C-alpha positions as CSV (number, residue, x, y, z in Angstrom):
1,M,8.8,7.5,6.7
2,S,11.2,10.1,5.7
3,V,11.8,13.1,7.8
4,R,14.3,15.9,8.3
5,G,16.8,15.9,11.0
6,D,17.4,18.7,13.6
7,S,20.3,19.7,11.6
8,A,18.1,20.7,8.4
9,R,15.0,22.2,11.0
10,Y,17.7,24.3,12.9
11,R,18.8,25.8,9.3
12,G,15.6,26.0,7.9
13,E,16.9,23.2,5.0
14,P,14.5,20.9,2.7
15,R,14.6,17.4,3.4
16,R,18.2,15.6,1.6
17,D,16.0,12.6,1.7
18,S,13.5,11.1,-0.7
19,L,11.1,7.9,-0.1
20,L,8.9,6.3,-3.0
21,T,6.8,3.4,-2.8
22,A,4.8,2.0,-5.7
23,R,3.2,-1.6,-6.6
24,F,3.2,-2.5,-10.2
25,G,1.1,-5.4,-11.6
26,T,-1.9,-7.6,-10.3
27,G,-2.4,-10.1,-7.9
28,E,0.1,-12.9,-7.1
29,Q,2.3,-11.2,-10.0
30,A,2.6,-8.1,-8.8
31,L,6.0,-6.6,-7.3
32,V,6.2,-3.6,-4.7
33,L,9.0,-1.3,-5.1
34,V,10.6,1.0,-1.9
35,A,13.0,3.0,-3.4
36,M,14.8,5.8,-1.0
37,A,17.3,8.5,-1.7
38,T,20.1,10.7,0.0
39,G,21.4,13.9,-1.7
40,A,25.2,15.6,-1.4
41,R,24.9,17.8,1.9
42,A,25.3,21.5,1.8
43,T,23.6,21.4,-2.1
44,P,20.8,23.5,-2.6
45,G,19.4,21.1,-4.9
46,A,19.8,18.1,-3.1
47,H,15.9,17.8,-2.5
48,R,15.0,17.6,-6.2
49,A,18.3,15.3,-6.6
50,T,16.9,12.7,-4.8
51,A,13.1,13.2,-6.0
52,E,14.2,12.5,-9.5
53,A,16.2,9.6,-8.6
54,C,13.5,8.1,-6.8
55,H,11.4,8.9,-10.2
56,W,13.8,7.3,-12.4
57,I,14.3,4.1,-10.9
58,G,10.5,3.4,-10.2
59,R,10.0,3.9,-14.0
60,A,13.0,1.5,-14.5
61,V,11.7,-0.8,-12.1
62,G,8.0,-0.4,-13.7
63,R,9.0,-1.1,-17.4
64,S,10.4,-4.4,-16.1
65,H,8.4,-5.5,-13.5
66,A,7.3,-8.7,-14.8
67,R,10.5,-10.0,-15.7
68,L,11.6,-8.9,-12.3
69,V,8.9,-10.9,-10.7
70,E,9.7,-14.1,-12.5
71,D,13.0,-14.0,-11.8
72,I,12.7,-13.0,-8.1
73,R,10.3,-16.8,-7.8
74,A,12.8,-18.8,-10.1
75,G,15.7,-17.6,-7.8
76,R,17.7,-16.4,-10.7
77,R,20.1,-14.4,-8.6
78,G,22.9,-13.6,-11.6
79,D,20.2,-12.5,-13.9
80,L,18.6,-10.0,-11.0
81,K,22.0,-8.7,-9.9
82,S,22.9,-8.0,-13.6
83,G,19.7,-6.3,-14.0
84,L,19.0,-4.7,-11.4
85,H,22.7,-3.1,-11.6
86,R,21.7,-1.9,-15.3
87,L,18.4,-0.4,-14.0
88,T,20.2,1.5,-11.3
89,D,23.3,2.6,-13.6
90,R,20.7,4.0,-16.1
91,S,18.8,5.8,-13.4
92,L,21.7,7.4,-11.5
93,G,22.9,8.1,-15.3
94,K,19.4,9.7,-16.0
95,L,20.4,11.9,-12.9
96,R,23.7,13.1,-14.3
97,A,22.3,14.3,-17.6
98,S,19.5,16.6,-15.6
99,A,22.6,18.1,-13.8
100,A,23.8,18.8,-17.2
101,E,20.8,20.1,-18.7
102,Q,20.5,22.6,-15.2
103,G,24.0,23.4,-15.5
104,V,24.7,22.2,-12.3
105,D,27.8,20.0,-11.0
106,P,26.8,16.6,-11.5
107,E,28.7,15.8,-8.0
108,E,26.5,18.0,-6.1
109,Y,23.1,16.9,-8.5
110,A,23.6,13.6,-7.3
111,A,22.0,11.2,-4.6
112,G,22.4,7.5,-2.8
113,L,19.6,5.4,-3.7
114,R,18.4,2.0,-2.0
115,C,15.9,-0.1,-2.9
116,L,13.9,-3.2,-1.8
117,L,11.8,-5.0,-4.2
118,L,8.9,-7.6,-2.3
119,P,6.6,-10.0,-4.5
120,A,3.5,-9.9,-3.7
121,D,2.9,-14.0,-4.2
122,P,2.8,-15.2,-0.3
123,E,4.4,-18.3,-1.3
124,C,7.6,-16.0,-2.7
125,R,10.0,-15.2,0.7
126,T,12.6,-13.9,-1.2
127,R,13.6,-10.2,-0.4
128,V,15.6,-8.3,-2.8
129,F,18.1,-5.4,-1.9
130,F,19.9,-3.6,-4.4
131,G,21.2,0.3,-4.5
132,V,24.9,2.3,-4.5
133,G,25.2,4.6,-1.4
134,P,25.5,4.6,2.5
135,G,22.7,3.6,4.7
136,G,21.7,0.5,6.3
137,L,19.7,-3.3,6.0
138,F,18.6,-4.9,8.8
139,R,17.0,-7.7,9.8
140,L,15.3,-8.0,13.4
141,R,15.5,-11.7,14.0
142,D,14.4,-13.4,17.3
143,G,14.5,-10.0,19.4
144,E,18.4,-9.3,18.0
145,W,19.4,-7.0,15.1
146,Q,21.4,-8.5,12.3
147,D,23.3,-6.3,10.0
148,I,23.0,-7.7,6.7
149,E,24.1,-5.0,4.9
150,P,26.6,-5.9,1.9
151,Q,29.8,-4.5,2.4
152,V,32.4,-2.7,0.3
153,A,35.7,-4.3,0.7
154,E,39.1,-2.8,-0.7
155,I,40.4,-5.4,-3.4
156,K,44.4,-5.3,-3.5
157,G,46.0,-8.6,-5.5
158,E,44.7,-11.5,-7.0
159,P,41.6,-12.9,-5.2
160,V,42.1,-16.6,-3.5
161,V,39.3,-18.6,-3.3
162,G,38.8,-19.3,0.8
163,F,41.5,-17.2,2.0
164,G,39.9,-13.5,2.9
165,S,37.0,-13.5,0.8
166,P,33.1,-14.0,2.5
167,P,31.0,-16.8,2.0
168,S,28.7,-16.6,-0.7
169,E,25.9,-17.9,1.5
170,T,25.2,-17.0,5.2
171,P,23.9,-19.8,7.4
172,D,20.8,-18.4,7.7
173,G,20.1,-19.0,3.4
174,D,21.0,-15.3,2.5
175,R,23.0,-14.6,-0.5
176,L,24.8,-11.3,-0.7
177,T,27.4,-10.1,-3.1
178,M,29.5,-6.5,-4.6
179,D,29.5,-5.8,-8.4
180,L,32.6,-3.6,-8.7
181,G,32.1,-2.5,-12.1
182,I,33.4,-5.7,-14.3
183,P,31.8,-5.2,-17.5
184,T,29.2,-7.7,-18.1
185,P,27.1,-8.5,-21.1
186,P,24.3,-6.7,-22.3
187,S,20.8,-7.5,-20.4
188,P,17.5,-7.6,-21.4
189,Y,16.6,-4.9,-19.0
190,E,18.1,-1.9,-20.1
191,P,21.0,-1.3,-22.8
192,A,24.7,-1.3,-21.3
193,P,25.4,1.9,-19.0
194,E,28.7,3.5,-18.6
195,P,30.6,2.4,-15.9
196,P,29.1,2.6,-12.3
197,R,30.8,5.4,-10.3
198,E,30.0,3.9,-7.0
199,P,29.9,0.1,-6.3
200,F,26.7,-1.5,-6.5
201,R,25.4,-3.3,-3.7
202,F,23.2,-6.3,-4.0
203,R,21.8,-8.7,-1.4
204,T,18.9,-11.4,-1.4
205,S,17.2,-12.5,1.9
206,I,15.0,-15.5,2.7
207,A,12.4,-14.0,5.2
208,R,11.2,-16.1,8.2
209,P,7.9,-15.7,9.7
210,G,8.4,-13.1,12.7
211,D,11.2,-11.4,11.2
212,T,11.3,-7.4,10.4
213,L,13.5,-6.2,7.8
214,L,14.5,-2.5,7.9
215,V,16.0,-0.7,5.3
216,C,17.0,3.0,5.7
217,S,19.3,5.9,5.0
218,A,22.4,6.8,7.0
219,G,20.5,9.3,9.3
220,L,19.4,5.9,10.9
221,A,22.0,3.4,9.9
222,E,24.8,5.3,12.0
223,P,23.1,5.9,15.1
224,L,21.7,2.2,14.8
225,R,25.6,1.1,14.5
226,G,27.0,3.2,16.9
227,E,24.4,3.6,19.6
228,P,24.0,-0.2,21.1
229,E,20.8,1.9,23.3
230,L,19.0,3.0,20.2
231,G,18.8,-0.6,18.9
232,E,17.5,-2.2,21.9
233,Y,15.2,0.3,22.3
234,L,14.0,-0.7,18.8
235,A,14.7,-4.2,19.2
236,E,11.6,-4.3,22.2
237,R,9.3,-2.1,20.4
238,W,9.1,-3.4,17.1
239,S,9.2,-7.2,18.4
240,R,6.2,-7.3,19.9
241,P,3.2,-9.7,18.5
242,E,1.9,-7.1,16.4
243,P,3.8,-4.3,14.4
244,P,3.4,-0.8,15.1
245,G,0.7,1.5,13.7
246,L,2.1,4.2,11.2
247,A,2.1,7.0,14.1
248,A,3.9,4.9,16.4
249,F,6.7,3.3,13.9
250,L,7.1,7.7,13.1
251,A,7.8,8.1,16.6
252,D,10.3,5.2,17.4
253,S,12.1,5.9,13.9
254,Q,12.4,9.6,15.4
255,V,14.0,9.1,18.7
256,R,16.5,11.4,19.1
257,V,20.5,10.2,19.5
258,K,22.7,13.3,20.6
259,G,25.4,13.6,18.0
260,Y,23.0,12.3,14.9
261,A,21.2,15.1,13.4
262,D,20.7,14.2,9.7
263,D,17.5,13.4,8.0
264,R,16.1,9.8,8.6
265,T,14.0,7.6,6.0
266,A,13.1,4.0,6.8
267,A,11.1,1.4,5.7
268,A,10.5,-1.7,7.3
269,V,8.6,-5.3,6.6
270,W,6.8,-7.3,9.1
271,E,6.9,-10.9,8.1
272,A,3.5,-12.5,8.9
């Protein structure tokens, strides 16, 4: 779901967020993409930029979906990370090119992009998150929220193995990593793009029956992190034996929280 926030409604402005859900392929070789984008504040073309960002990443994933499914099922994290990084940078590069064609400031005609890849194969429990920009990636497990968003850390000095660096794998078997823009060899997914302008976020997680995986824009992520009562309310609502219907999910996701009035975009996956 993707809805205007109170601030946009009050000002009569269009929603800055965009949402795309697409399925590529058939049967157990199919791949589901959920993509959401958030545009720059106080810019008249933000809604067009986000729609275009979702369009470009959708096309890029669609062209590469067979290879992506193969890599996900085989657990090739390195190939996935580098390939998805290039697809993301290439898509956002097309957005910058579109801004230039329109004579618009690229910093205004820009978008954060957050994506989730879900293989249709019921035997494959790997979920892949990737993108750039702020927002949230949360997992509801055993009635408790886990914030599993890959974090951006400021790197100072030379890295020291085992000191001050997060583990490559969590106790739950999830793997997370950040790509800080170090050049890598060309990938079969796409030609090498220009250097990234924002850190690339990437995480693979292994789903368990009963989990709920939530990907959302900053409009929902910020109150979830800042207001414990919202997290408790959603945990109670979304931990029930049956997932909510679309209307209930929309209503739950729009619960008002004082001080938070941005657009909200969210996609949740209930694991059978």
